[in-house]
N, C-alpha and C positions, 0 to 999 in steps of 0.2 A: 478471548479471541484465539488463543492457542488451543484448539480442540484436541483433547486427549484421545487415545485409541479407543477407549471404552465408551465414548460418548456417541459414536456413530457406528451402525452395523457395517460389516465388511463389504456387503454388496453396495451400500451407499458410498463407502469410501472409494471403491474401485471406480464408480461412475465419476466421482469428483477428480480422481487421478486422470481419467481419460479426458475429461474436460480441460484440465490444467496443462496437460502435456503439450498441446499445440502452442499455447502461450509461452511455455518454457522454451520450446524449440525456436520460436520466433524471437524471443529475447536473446538467445545465444546468437542467432543470425544477426540481430542488431549489433551485438557487441563486436562481432567479427568485422562488420562493415564500418562501425562508427568509432570504436575505441582506439586510441593511439597512446603513445608514451606519455603524453601530457594529461590525458583524461583518466588513465587507469589509477594513478594515486588518488585522484579526487573521488573516484568511484569507491575505492577501498576505504577512504576516510569517512565517506557517507555511510558505508556499510557498517563500519565500526561504531559510528555514532548511533545508528539505528539499533544495533545490537544492544547498546548501553541503555537507550531510552526505553526499549521494550522490556528491560529487566525491572522497571518500576511498575509493578502491577498493583491495581486497586481492587480489592475484593468486592464483588457485586452481589453474590448470593447464588444459590442453586448450583454450587460447585464451579462457578465461573468467575472470571476477573476481567478487568479492562485495562488497557494501556494504549499508548500512542503507537503509530505504525511507521510513518516516514516515507511511504511509497510516493506520495504526491510530491514531496520535496525533491526526491531523486528525479522524478519524471520532469519536473519543472526545470531543474538545473540542466539536465541533459537534453531537454526539448523533445522527449519521447516517452510515452508510457511504458515502452518496452524496457527502458532502463529501470523503472520501478519494479517491474516484474522480475527482472534479473537479480537485482539487489535483494529483494525480499525472498526470492527462492534460495539464494546463497545463505542469507541470514537464517532462514527457517531450517535449512539442511544442517547447519552447525548447531543450532539450538536443539533440534530434534535428536540428532545422533550423538552429540557430545554432552549435552546438558539435560536431556530428557524433558525439554520444554516444548510441549506439543507432541502429538503422536506421530508415528511413522506411517501407519496406514491412513491416517487422516491428514497427512501433509498436503495431499492434493487439494483438499477443501481449504486448508489454511492458506495455501498459495493463491487459490482463487479469491478468497476473501481479502487478504492483506496485500497481495501483489497485484492481481488483475483488477478487482473491483475498486479498491482504494486508489490504485495508480491511474487507471483510466478515468474514473469519475473525477478525481482530483485534478489531473492534467487538463482535461477538456473543459472543466469548469473554469479553471484558471485562464485557459486560452480564450474562451468566449468572453469572460468578464474583463480580461486585460485590454480588450479593444476600446473599452470606455472607462476603465478604472485604473488606478495606480497599481504597480506590480505587487506591493505589499498587501493591499486589500484583496486583490484577486487571488493571491497566494493563500491568504488566510481563508477565504471562502472555499477555495478548491480543496485545501487540506482538511478543513472541517467537514465538508460534505462527503469527501472521500472516506473519511473515518466513520462517519455516521452511517452511510449506506453499507459499508463493509460489515459493521456491527449488526445491522438489520439482516443482511444476507446470512451471516453466521447464525443468527437467531432462528431464521426460517429453516436452515439446515438441521439444527438441533431439534426443532419442532417436528420436522419430517422424520427424524430418527426416533421420535418418541421420548427424547431425553427430558423435556419439560414442556408445559403448556405454552401455546403461542402468545396469548395476551400477557401473561405474567413475564414471559421471556422478553417480549418487546418492550415492556415497561422497564424491566431491569437493565437490559443491554442498551436500549435506546436512550433512556434517561441519563445513565452514567456516561455513555460515549458522546452524548450531546454536550455534556459538561466538559468531558476530557477534550473534546474537539475544540472548544472555545479557549480553555485555559492552558491547554497543552499543545495539541497538534497544530491548530490554526496559528496560535501565537508564535510558537517556535519556528514554524515554516515561514511566517511573515517576517520575523526578525532575521532569519537566515538569508532569505531572498534579498532583503534590503541591504544586509551587510555585503553579500556577494555582488550586488549591483554597484555598490560603491567601491569595493576593493578590487574585484575582478569582473568588470562588466563584460569582458570577452567571453565569460562562461555562459552568459545569458544572451541568446541571439535576439536581435532587435526586431527582425521581421516576423511578427506573430503569424501572419497569414502563411508565410513560407513554412513555419514550424508546424502549423496545423495540417497543411496540405501534405507535408512529408510524412507526418505520423499516420494520416489517413491512407497514404500510398503504401506504407509499411504494413498497415493492418490488412490491406487487400492483397498483399503480395503472397 
């Protein structure tokens, strides 16, 4: 999931950076409007936890590996996919510049995959399912789908770059992240949301319609 510099041509990498920048800017705008002294420590704790879980990589083949992402969890907790984009951007910046985990030129693609795709798919899946399902089941489904779709998006990017064939790439990345999503991303997110709902219900807003409408408004701003 952390695409290295050599896996994508520079012209492709520039396009992904251009696509990622508006989302990064909007996530910073969200932080300025929504974060306060109570929320910043929670955001920092989630970022640290995501940094840790992403360190557990499972080799897939063809020079790639799979791992959990965490964007959906952050988005659900803060009631906005922009929170997921912000945290994953910060995590990827530290990983790329301090630990050489993921490329610098390809960071735009990594932010799109793990922050934007995973965060938005995970959050809106959760919001839709939450209207008829319990929070833990909706969170599980959202986190799983967000991870799976981000892995598929990453595969398509690598195929367009000529890094490996599309079919074998989809089988490798899709199958492994399908499993990782079930036993890792989905389960951890579900357990975390259940624990937060019991210990700090104030962190999870009750009015799901309001949360969805606010996120949609932010997306159009």
